[in-house]
C-alpha positions as CSV (number, residue, x, y, z in Angstrom):
1,M,-29.5,1.6,28.5
2,T,-27.7,4.8,29.5
3,A,-25.8,6.5,26.8
4,H,-22.0,7.0,27.2
5,G,-19.4,8.8,25.2
6,I,-15.9,8.2,23.8
7,R,-13.7,11.3,23.6
8,G,-10.6,11.3,21.4
9,T,-9.1,11.8,18.0
10,F,-11.2,10.2,15.3
11,F,-10.5,9.3,11.6
12,D,-13.1,7.8,9.3
13,F,-14.5,8.1,5.8
14,V,-17.5,9.5,4.1
15,D,-16.7,8.7,0.5
16,D,-14.5,6.5,-1.8
17,P,-11.0,8.1,-2.1
18,W,-10.6,6.7,-5.6
19,K,-13.3,9.2,-6.6
20,H,-11.1,12.1,-5.4
21,V,-7.8,11.7,-7.3
22,G,-5.4,14.4,-6.2
23,R,-7.7,15.4,-3.2
24,E,-8.2,12.2,-1.4
25,A,-8.5,14.0,2.0
26,D,-11.9,15.1,0.8
27,S,-13.1,11.5,1.4
28,A,-12.0,11.4,5.0
29,R,-13.3,12.9,8.2
30,F,-10.8,13.9,10.9
31,L,-11.7,15.3,14.4
32,V,-8.8,16.2,16.6
33,D,-11.1,16.4,19.6
34,G,-14.3,14.5,18.9
35,L,-17.0,12.8,20.8
36,L,-18.8,9.5,19.9
37,V,-22.0,9.0,21.7
38,I,-23.3,5.4,22.1
39,E,-26.5,3.9,23.3
40,D,-27.5,0.3,23.2
41,G,-24.4,-0.5,21.2
42,R,-25.3,2.0,18.4
43,I,-23.9,5.4,17.6
44,I,-26.5,8.1,18.3
45,D,-24.3,11.2,17.8
46,F,-20.9,12.1,16.6
47,G,-19.0,15.4,16.1
48,I,-16.6,18.0,17.5
49,Y,-16.4,17.5,21.3
50,E,-17.6,21.0,22.4
51,E,-20.6,21.0,20.1
52,T,-21.6,17.4,20.7
53,A,-21.1,17.5,24.5
54,R,-23.5,20.4,24.7
55,R,-26.2,18.2,23.3
56,H,-25.6,15.6,26.0
57,P,-24.9,17.5,29.2
58,S,-25.0,14.5,31.7
59,L,-23.1,12.1,29.5
60,A,-20.5,9.7,31.1
61,I,-17.4,10.1,29.0
62,T,-14.4,7.8,28.5
63,P,-11.3,9.8,27.3
64,I,-8.9,8.1,25.0
65,R,-5.7,10.1,24.7
66,D,-2.7,10.0,22.3
67,R,-4.4,7.5,20.0
68,L,-6.3,7.5,16.7
69,I,-9.8,6.0,16.8
70,L,-11.0,4.4,13.5
71,P,-14.0,2.2,12.6
72,G,-13.3,-1.4,13.2
73,F,-11.6,-3.3,10.5
74,I,-13.5,-5.5,8.1
75,D,-12.1,-8.7,6.8
76,G,-13.9,-9.9,3.6
77,H,-12.3,-13.3,3.2
78,I,-10.9,-15.5,6.0
79,H,-10.9,-19.2,6.7
80,F,-11.8,-19.9,10.4
81,P,-10.6,-23.6,10.3
82,Q,-7.2,-22.6,8.9
83,T,-6.1,-20.7,12.0
84,R,-3.7,-23.4,13.0
85,V,-2.1,-23.8,9.5
86,L,-1.4,-20.1,9.3
87,G,1.6,-19.7,7.0
88,A,2.2,-23.4,6.7
89,F,5.2,-24.0,4.3
90,G,4.0,-25.4,1.1
91,E,3.1,-25.3,-2.5
92,Q,0.8,-23.4,-4.8
93,L,-2.9,-23.5,-4.2
94,L,-4.1,-27.0,-5.2
95,P,-1.3,-29.1,-3.6
96,W,-1.3,-26.8,-0.6
97,L,-5.0,-27.6,0.0
98,Q,-4.3,-31.3,-0.1
99,R,-1.2,-31.3,2.1
100,W,-2.3,-28.9,4.8
101,V,-5.8,-27.6,4.6
102,F,-8.1,-30.7,4.2
103,P,-6.3,-32.7,7.0
104,E,-6.7,-29.8,9.4
105,E,-10.3,-29.0,8.5
106,L,-11.3,-32.6,9.0
107,K,-10.5,-32.1,12.7
108,Y,-13.4,-29.7,12.9
109,E,-15.9,-32.6,12.9
110,D,-15.0,-32.8,16.6
111,R,-17.2,-30.2,18.3
112,D,-14.8,-29.6,21.2
113,Y,-12.0,-29.0,18.7
114,A,-14.1,-26.6,16.7
115,R,-15.3,-24.8,19.8
116,D,-11.7,-24.2,21.1
117,A,-10.7,-23.1,17.6
118,A,-13.6,-20.6,17.4
119,R,-12.4,-19.0,20.6
120,R,-8.9,-18.7,19.3
121,F,-10.1,-17.4,16.0
122,F,-12.1,-14.5,17.6
123,D,-9.3,-13.7,20.0
124,N,-7.0,-13.3,17.1
125,L,-9.5,-11.1,15.2
126,L,-10.0,-8.8,18.2
127,A,-6.2,-8.5,18.7
128,A,-5.9,-7.4,15.1
129,G,-8.6,-4.8,15.4
130,T,-11.0,-6.8,13.2
131,T,-14.7,-6.3,14.2
132,T,-16.5,-7.8,11.1
133,C,-15.6,-10.7,8.9
134,Q,-16.9,-12.9,6.2
135,A,-15.5,-16.4,7.0
136,F,-15.4,-19.8,5.5
137,T,-16.1,-22.8,7.8
138,T,-15.8,-26.5,6.8
139,S,-18.1,-29.1,5.3
140,A,-19.0,-30.2,8.9
141,P,-22.1,-28.4,10.3
142,V,-20.7,-28.5,13.8
143,A,-17.9,-26.2,12.8
144,T,-20.4,-23.7,11.4
145,E,-22.5,-23.9,14.5
146,E,-19.6,-23.3,16.8
147,L,-18.4,-20.3,14.8
148,F,-21.8,-18.6,14.9
149,D,-22.3,-19.4,18.6
150,E,-18.9,-17.9,19.5
151,A,-19.7,-14.8,17.4
152,G,-23.0,-14.5,19.2
153,R,-21.3,-14.7,22.6
154,R,-19.0,-11.8,21.7
155,N,-21.7,-10.0,19.8
156,M,-19.5,-9.7,16.7
157,R,-20.7,-9.1,13.2
158,L,-20.2,-12.3,11.2
159,I,-21.0,-13.5,7.7
160,A,-20.5,-17.2,7.3
161,G,-22.0,-20.5,6.2
162,L,-21.5,-24.2,5.7
163,T,-18.9,-25.0,3.1
164,G,-20.1,-27.0,0.1
165,I,-17.6,-29.3,-1.7
166,D,-18.4,-32.6,-3.4
167,R,-15.4,-33.2,-5.7
168,L,-11.6,-33.0,-5.6
169,A,-11.3,-33.4,-1.9
170,P,-10.7,-36.3,0.5
171,A,-13.8,-38.6,0.5
172,E,-14.3,-38.1,4.2
173,Y,-14.4,-34.3,3.7
174,M,-16.9,-34.2,0.9
175,R,-20.7,-34.0,1.4
176,S,-23.4,-34.8,-1.1
177,A,-25.4,-31.9,-2.7
178,S,-28.5,-33.1,-0.9
179,S,-27.0,-33.2,2.5
180,F,-25.4,-29.7,1.9
181,Y,-28.8,-28.4,0.9
182,A,-30.6,-29.8,4.0
183,D,-27.9,-28.8,6.5
184,S,-27.7,-25.3,4.9
185,K,-31.5,-24.9,5.2
186,R,-31.3,-25.8,8.9
187,L,-28.4,-23.5,9.6
188,I,-30.0,-20.6,7.8
189,E,-33.2,-20.9,9.9
190,R,-31.1,-21.1,13.1
191,Y,-28.6,-18.4,12.5
192,H,-29.4,-15.9,9.8
193,R,-30.1,-12.5,11.3
194,R,-30.0,-13.9,14.8
195,G,-28.2,-11.3,16.7
196,R,-25.4,-10.0,14.4
197,N,-25.0,-13.2,12.4
198,L,-25.6,-13.2,8.7
199,Y,-25.6,-16.4,6.6
200,A,-23.6,-16.9,3.4
201,I,-24.4,-19.7,1.0
202,T,-20.9,-21.0,0.4
203,P,-19.8,-23.2,-2.5
204,R,-16.1,-23.5,-1.7
205,Y,-15.0,-23.0,-5.3
206,A,-16.4,-24.0,-8.6
207,L,-13.6,-26.6,-9.2
208,G,-14.8,-28.4,-6.1
209,A,-18.5,-28.4,-7.0
210,T,-20.5,-30.6,-9.2
211,P,-23.5,-29.2,-11.1
212,E,-25.7,-30.8,-8.5
213,L,-24.0,-28.9,-5.7
214,L,-24.2,-25.6,-7.6
215,D,-27.8,-26.3,-8.3
216,A,-28.4,-26.8,-4.6
217,C,-26.8,-23.4,-4.0
218,R,-29.1,-21.9,-6.7
219,R,-32.1,-23.3,-4.9
220,L,-30.9,-22.0,-1.5
221,K,-30.4,-18.5,-3.0
222,Q,-33.8,-18.5,-4.6
223,E,-35.5,-19.6,-1.4
224,H,-33.4,-17.3,0.8
225,P,-32.6,-14.2,-1.4
226,D,-31.6,-12.2,1.7
227,C,-28.6,-14.5,2.2
228,W,-25.1,-13.7,1.1
229,V,-23.0,-15.8,-1.3
230,N,-19.3,-16.4,-0.6
231,T,-16.9,-18.3,-2.7
232,H,-13.6,-18.2,-4.6
233,I,-12.9,-17.1,-8.2
234,S,-9.9,-17.1,-10.5
235,E,-7.2,-17.4,-7.8
236,D,-4.6,-19.6,-9.6
237,T,-3.9,-20.3,-13.3
238,S,-4.0,-24.0,-12.9
239,E,-7.3,-23.7,-11.1
240,V,-8.8,-21.5,-13.8
241,S,-7.8,-23.9,-16.6
242,A,-9.2,-26.9,-14.7
243,V,-12.5,-25.2,-13.8
244,V,-13.6,-24.4,-17.3
245,E,-12.9,-28.0,-18.3
246,A,-15.0,-29.2,-15.3
247,H,-17.9,-27.1,-16.4
248,P,-18.3,-27.4,-20.2
249,G,-20.5,-24.8,-21.8
250,C,-19.2,-22.0,-19.5
251,A,-16.8,-19.7,-21.2
252,D,-15.0,-18.5,-18.1
253,Y,-15.0,-18.9,-14.3
254,L,-17.6,-16.2,-13.7
255,A,-20.0,-17.8,-16.1
256,I,-20.3,-20.8,-13.8
257,Y,-21.6,-18.7,-11.0
258,E,-23.8,-16.7,-13.4
259,K,-25.3,-19.9,-14.8
260,Y,-26.6,-20.9,-11.3
261,G,-27.9,-17.5,-10.4
262,L,-25.4,-16.8,-7.7
263,T,-23.9,-13.5,-8.8
264,G,-25.4,-10.1,-7.9
265,P,-25.6,-8.0,-4.7
266,K,-24.1,-9.8,-1.7
267,F,-22.0,-12.1,-3.9
268,T,-18.2,-12.1,-3.1
269,G,-15.6,-14.0,-5.1
270,G,-12.4,-14.2,-3.3
271,H,-9.2,-13.3,-5.2
272,G,-10.1,-12.6,-8.9
273,I,-6.5,-12.4,-9.9
274,W,-7.0,-13.9,-13.4
275,L,-10.4,-12.4,-14.3
276,S,-10.7,-11.0,-17.8
277,D,-11.7,-7.5,-18.6
278,D,-15.1,-8.9,-19.7
279,E,-15.5,-10.6,-16.3
280,F,-14.7,-7.4,-14.5
281,G,-17.4,-5.6,-16.5
282,R,-20.0,-8.3,-15.7
283,L,-19.2,-8.2,-12.0
284,A,-19.6,-4.5,-12.0
285,R,-22.9,-4.5,-13.8
286,S,-24.4,-7.1,-11.6
287,G,-23.3,-5.5,-8.3
288,S,-21.1,-8.4,-7.4
289,A,-17.9,-8.0,-5.4
290,I,-14.4,-9.3,-5.3
291,C,-12.2,-9.7,-2.2
292,F,-8.6,-8.7,-2.7
293,C,-6.2,-10.9,-0.6
294,P,-2.6,-9.8,-1.3
295,C,-1.0,-11.7,1.6
296,S,-2.1,-15.1,0.4
297,N,-1.7,-14.3,-3.3
298,L,2.0,-13.6,-2.7
299,F,2.4,-16.4,-0.2
300,L,1.1,-19.0,-2.7
301,G,2.6,-17.3,-5.7
302,S,-0.9,-17.0,-7.3
303,G,-0.3,-13.6,-8.9
304,L,-1.0,-9.9,-8.6
305,F,-4.6,-8.6,-8.4
306,R,-5.3,-5.9,-11.0
307,L,-6.5,-3.3,-8.5
308,G,-6.3,-0.5,-11.1
309,R,-8.7,-2.4,-13.3
310,A,-11.1,-3.2,-10.5
311,T,-11.3,0.5,-9.6
312,D,-11.8,1.7,-13.2
313,P,-14.7,4.3,-12.8
314,R,-16.2,3.1,-16.1
315,S,-17.0,-0.3,-14.5
316,R,-16.1,-0.1,-10.8
317,V,-16.3,-3.4,-9.0
318,R,-17.2,-3.5,-5.3
319,L,-14.3,-4.7,-3.2
320,S,-13.6,-5.9,0.2
321,W,-10.0,-6.8,1.3
322,G,-9.2,-9.9,3.2
323,T,-6.4,-11.7,5.1
324,D,-7.3,-15.1,3.7
325,V,-5.9,-16.9,6.8
326,G,-4.3,-19.4,6.6
327,A,-2.6,-19.0,3.2
328,G,-2.6,-15.4,4.3
329,N,0.1,-15.5,6.9
330,R,-1.3,-13.0,9.4
331,F,-4.7,-11.9,10.9
332,S,-3.8,-8.3,10.7
333,L,-5.4,-6.2,8.0
334,L,-2.6,-3.7,8.6
335,G,-0.4,-6.4,7.1
336,V,-2.8,-6.7,4.2
337,L,-2.4,-3.0,3.6
338,D,1.4,-3.4,3.6
339,E,1.2,-6.1,0.9
340,A,-1.5,-4.4,-1.1
341,Y,0.7,-1.4,-1.4
342,K,3.5,-3.5,-2.9
343,V,1.2,-5.4,-5.2
344,G,-0.1,-2.0,-6.5
345,M,3.3,-0.6,-7.0
346,C,4.4,-3.7,-9.0
347,N,1.4,-3.4,-11.2
348,A,1.8,0.4,-11.6
349,G,5.4,-0.1,-12.7
350,R,4.3,-2.3,-15.6
351,L,1.6,0.2,-16.9
352,H,3.7,2.9,-18.5
353,D,1.3,3.0,-21.4
354,R,-1.8,3.3,-19.2
355,P,-1.0,6.0,-16.6
356,E,-4.5,6.4,-15.3
357,E,-4.7,2.6,-14.5
358,A,-1.2,2.8,-13.0
359,E,-2.3,5.5,-10.7
360,R,-5.4,3.6,-9.5
361,N,-3.1,0.7,-8.4
362,K,-1.4,3.0,-5.8
363,V,-2.6,2.4,-2.3
364,S,-2.4,5.6,-0.4
365,P,-3.3,5.6,3.3
366,Y,-6.7,7.1,2.4
367,R,-7.4,4.3,-0.1
368,G,-6.0,1.6,2.2
369,F,-7.9,2.5,5.3
370,W,-11.1,3.2,3.4
371,S,-10.8,-0.3,1.9
372,V,-10.7,-2.0,5.3
373,T,-13.5,0.2,6.9
374,L,-16.2,1.8,4.8
375,G,-15.1,0.3,1.5
376,G,-15.1,-3.2,2.9
377,A,-18.5,-2.6,4.4
378,E,-19.8,-1.5,1.0
379,G,-18.2,-4.5,-0.7
380,L,-20.0,-6.8,1.7
381,Y,-23.3,-4.9,1.6
382,V,-23.2,-4.1,5.3
383,D,-22.4,-0.4,5.0
384,D,-25.8,0.4,6.5
385,L,-24.6,-1.3,9.7
386,V,-20.9,-0.6,10.0
387,G,-18.0,1.1,8.3
388,N,-17.9,4.6,9.8
389,F,-19.1,6.8,12.6
390,E,-22.5,7.8,11.2
391,P,-25.3,7.9,13.7
392,G,-27.4,4.7,13.5
393,K,-24.5,2.4,12.9
394,E,-23.1,-0.2,15.2
395,A,-20.4,1.1,17.5
396,D,-17.5,-1.1,16.5
397,F,-14.1,0.7,16.5
398,V,-10.4,0.2,16.9
399,V,-8.0,2.4,18.9
400,L,-4.5,2.7,17.3
401,D,-1.3,3.7,18.9
402,W,0.6,5.1,16.0
403,K,3.9,4.8,17.8
404,A,3.6,1.1,18.8
405,G,5.4,-1.6,16.8
406,P,9.0,-2.1,15.7
407,S,11.6,0.0,17.6
408,S,12.2,2.1,14.4
409,L,8.6,3.2,14.2
410,T,8.5,5.9,17.0
411,W,11.3,8.0,15.5
412,R,9.8,7.6,12.0
413,Q,6.4,8.8,13.3
414,S,8.0,11.8,15.0
415,L,8.9,13.1,11.6
416,I,5.2,13.6,11.0
417,A,3.8,14.7,14.3
418,G,5.2,15.7,17.7
419,E,4.1,14.6,21.1
420,E,0.8,16.5,20.7
421,G,-0.2,14.1,17.9
422,P,-1.8,14.9,14.5
423,T,-3.6,18.2,14.0
424,T,-4.6,17.9,10.4
425,V,-6.1,15.1,8.3
426,D,-3.0,14.8,6.2
427,Q,-0.8,14.4,9.3
428,A,-3.2,11.7,10.5
429,A,-3.0,9.9,7.1
430,D,0.8,10.1,7.1
431,L,0.9,8.5,10.6
432,L,-1.5,5.8,9.4
433,F,0.7,5.2,6.4
434,G,3.6,4.6,8.8
435,V,1.4,2.1,10.8
436,M,0.5,0.2,7.6
437,M,4.0,0.1,6.1
438,V,6.3,-0.1,9.2
439,G,4.0,-1.1,12.0
440,D,2.0,-4.3,12.7
441,D,-0.8,-5.4,15.0
442,R,1.1,-4.1,18.0
443,A,-0.5,-0.8,17.0
444,V,-3.9,-2.1,18.0
445,D,-4.3,-0.8,21.5
446,E,-8.0,-1.5,22.0
447,T,-10.9,-3.1,20.1
448,W,-14.5,-2.2,20.9
449,I,-17.6,-4.1,19.9
450,M,-21.1,-2.5,20.1
451,G,-19.7,0.1,22.4
452,K,-18.0,-2.3,24.8
453,R,-14.2,-2.8,25.0
454,L,-13.5,-6.5,24.3
455,Y,-9.7,-6.2,23.8
456,R,-7.0,-4.2,25.4
457,K,-3.3,-4.8,24.5
458,G,-1.6,-6.5,27.4
459,G,-4.9,-7.2,29.1
460,K,-4.5,-3.9,31.0
């Protein structure tokens, strides 16, 4: 396939900004006039326009003006079958599941319903600038099949798997450990590393799993060590209390997953609000990850994630950030950044005796946008594939209009940069902070997947 180029203003990351306290700009890369060269969906060159264009004299170039081009956003925790119950009024976690979630997810046993929902799901992701996600499906294999098939049609990077649950759910929703194991084996063979699909062994959460189901997950991970593991951990205080009672002999929530050999690289536990310091340390040592989901944590009143503890350099835990649709009330990771900033400030305000931890809770534009691009890729162990504009990676990116959104945003942004746009990395970061705190998904002008534009605002 013939190479082509994208010319515009680029902003990405080469390092973790939490490592650069006081000089976070050192973690970012900003090109006022850059050129991204793409061939067969992958980046083959990237740099300053004049220098890079000389290396590709006959290149067809698409100019993108008056916009910021970032790597595509990465959602580490989202529920595909909860698209329709987005922001449903309710309760805290456990009663909310019973009232809204299980009745809706049962509809996904109908293949036509699941197929239509999968189309809507990916339409919403693209409109939000999300190009990679780790998603939960349902206990019905047809829902998992339709999700993977739709991702394949759009060539999007997806991590997902059949949801395992065999207790504390409606009888018609639960599946036995043996059927979960057999269906998972079949789905792994059919979808894992087929195109851009990656398979995650998915016990929904330890409270909904018997020892037999968790043992089936252990067997699957032993037989398919290349697969991911996606689940929930320590989201709600009532859940944490109940889960330890349900699994006697395990001292805490994390110990359950450890007992069955599920932690380690490619493991993600969603939420982690009520993890102990000891659990944070064990996660860090094993290479396991947590997904921070501030929108749903606030919506359900679950609590405030201790971001400053998770980013402690003495035992740094890998992180992705997620919308957690549908308890998360929006598909936009820009909205996640907005809520993450507020969670961090609430935490920081309570840590007067621990100033370094307080500082680590503060979500600057550098920390925020790193977390939903390269940081999210590292948290999901896909940073060799996506996350920034390094040659060899897949050409997924989002085009942001820093002035689009509420009517108040344009004047606010003019305080930072004039009509010519940002000329320094700090100006660009300040504009991005405006997008994340004042703007919304109206800022997403275009979304590109493997070098092809799949979304343009207004369908222009």
